[in-house]
N, C-alpha and C positions, 0 to 999 in steps of 0.2 A: 271342666274348669274352663272359664273364660280366658281370652287372650290375656297375657300379663300387660296390664297398663299402668305405667309407674308415675310418680309425682316427680316432676322435674323442675328444679328452681329456676326461674328465669331470671335474666340480669335485672338488677335494681334499677330504677329510673333514677336520674340525676338529681332530682327534689329528694328522692329517699335516702340517697347516700348522704346528702348534706345535713338532713335533720336528726339531731341528736335529741330524743324525747327527754322531758323532765317529768319522768314518771311519777305518779303520785306515791306517798308513802304508803306502807302496808299497815293499815289501822285496823283494830278489832280482830286481828288473827287469832284463831283459836290456838291453844298451846297444843305443841305437838302430841302430848300424850291424850290429847281429845280425838286425834286423827287415827284412821285405822284403814288398812287396804281390805276392800272387799272384792273377792273373785267372781267375775261373772261367767268365765270360761277358763278352765286350768290352763296356766301357761301362756294364756293369749290376752285376757282383756281383764284388766282390773280397773276399780273406782275408788276415789276417794270422797266421800260426801262431805258437805260442809267444809271443804277445804278453804273457800274464801267466804266470808259472810255477804249476804245480800247488799249490805250497805256499801261495801268495797267494791262489788261488783259493778253498782250504779255508778260509782265515782269513776271507775274505769272505763265504763261506756261513754260516760259524758267527755272524758278526757280524749279517749280513742277517736272519737268524732272528730276531734280537731286536726287530727294527723292527716298527712296528704295520701289518702288511700288511691290506689290504682285499680281499675277494673281489668279483670282478666279477660282475654280476648275468648269470643264465644267459639270460635273455630281452632281446636288445639292443632299443634304440630302432630306429626306422624309418630304413633306409639304412645301419645300422651292421652290421657282421659279428658273429657269434657269437663270443665270447671268454669262456672260462672259465678265470681264473686268479687268483692272489693278487697283489697289487700294492702299492708303495710309490712315492710321486712327490712330489719337492719341487723347488722352484727354489733351485739351490745353486751360484752362480756360481764359489765358491772351489774345490768339488769338481771342477767341469767344467774348470776352469783347471789344476788339478793333473792330472787325467787327460789333458789335452791335452799339457801340456808336461813332466811328470815320467815319463813312461811310454815316450817314443821315438816316440809316435803324431804329434806335430807333425812331427818330422824326416823321417819316412817318408812323411808325405802331402804335405808340401810341397816335398820333394825334395832336402832338405839331405843325407841319404844315399841310396845306391842300392845294394842288394845286386846281384851278378852275376848271380844265379838268380831275381831276380823281375822285375816290370814296370818296364820302362825308359821313363821320361817325360822329355821336354825341357818347357821352361817353357810353350810353346803347347799341346802335348797334356795337360799337366798341368792347366792352366786349363779346357781345353775338357772334360776328364774330369770334374773335380768341379763344373763349372758357374760358376767365378769363382775369385778369390783365397780360399782358406780362412783365416779369420780366427780360428778357434777351435771349441769345441763348444757346443751347446744347453745353456744353465743348466739346462733342464727336465731332471731326471735322474730316470728311471724304473726301478724294481726289479721283475722278474717273477719269480714263483715258479709253476711248473706242477707239481702232484702228479698222480698216477695218475688218469687219466680226464679231466685238463683238457687243453685245445687253444686254438687261435687259428684260426678258421674262414680261409677265403680273402678276401682285402681288399687293398687298395692303401694305401700311406702318404702322407698329404698332406705338402706343402711349407708351411712356416710362416714369417712374418716375426717375427724375435725381436730382442732386443738383447744384444750380447755385451760385458760390462764389460771395460773397457781402460783406460789411461792414456795420454794426459791426459783424453781424451773417450772415451764409450761407443762401440760401433760398431753401426749398423743393419745388419742381416743377415737373410738367408733360409737356410733349411735345405734342403739338396740331396741328402745321402746318410744314410740310417740307419746307426747303429753299433750293434751288437749284440755283446757280450762274455760269451762262453760260460764258465760257472763250473762247470758239471757236465756229465758226458758218461757213455757206457757204462763207462768205467774207474772212476768215481765210483758206479755202481749205477743211473745212468739210462737207461732203454731208451725208444726212441721219441723223439718231440719234434724231429724233424728240420725244418729250415726247407726249404719246397719252392717253388720257383717255377714258373711256368706261361708258358713263351712264346706269343705270340701266332702264329696261322697266317700264313703268308707272303701268302696269299691267302684269301677267304672260302671256296672251294671246297676248299683243301688242309687235309690232316688236320692235327690240333695236332701240334706237336712234342713230343717226350718231355719229362717233367718234368725240372727240374734239382735234384737234392736236395743239400743241405748238410748232412753229418752233424755233430753236436755233437762237438766236441772241446775238453777242458778248456783254458782260457787262450786260445782263438782268437777273434780279433776278426773279424766279419763286417759287410762295408760294402756296401750295395746302394742304387741310386738310387731315389729317390722323388719326389713330386710328379707332374707330366704323363707323365714317362717312366717311371713306377714299374711294376714287372712285377707280375700277379696272384701272391700268394703266400700261404703258410699256415704255421702251426706246427703240425705233426701232433701228434695226441694222444699223450701220455705213457702208456706201458704199465707202468712201474715205475719207482720211485725218485722224483727230484725234478729237475727242470730250473730252474736259477737263470741270470738274464739281468741284465746291467746295460744298460741302453738310453740313448743320447743320440743327437745328429746332427751331422753336418758342416754348418758355416754359412759362408757366403761373403758377402762386402761387398756392400751394395747401391751 
């Protein structure tokens, strides 16, 4: 296995600290009954197709382009993976709550709705899969833009302890799964940029398994386990166009 290179969140720029985005409304969202979890790799990689309609993705790409994105340095600090992209990051509990509750994500994740053609989970397997009772999304919202030539080298995502605002009291939680919402793909002119996972060999002498490649699809949500059980993965180089992603995490109560 390659050395464990972790994602580390750098300090926000002064500009990003002061900006409170006026996020566009979630229009034309499919009802939660139309969404389903599709298992790419058991207990590791799950997708939700058509999570956002292409029209909403296009609206958000236009809006996000107006934010003060900051380019990450090409030379990482010791122990960090090489990441070259433009990003915006903000603590926004209100947007995280909206993304969780107003898009059908909450219903499909906690099992309020189950599609016949998707992953079927009872209460026990659902809690086991997510690592506990999911209470919401990480308020730390990250926006990524990868232009031609930009990429995110092989790395692991850390789990973090966070506070999820709630009523009557806030909830102490930890992150267990990364959430990536793809806003662009080949259909919108983005070539490359696939998310690639590298399973570990079953034994030290065994040949490495074939990588698992998740192609970009406009409006698809990708969930993958992180923390101690995170798989080595990367965001491949963008060959043309722009790759836009909204990032948060599933949070379970402590």
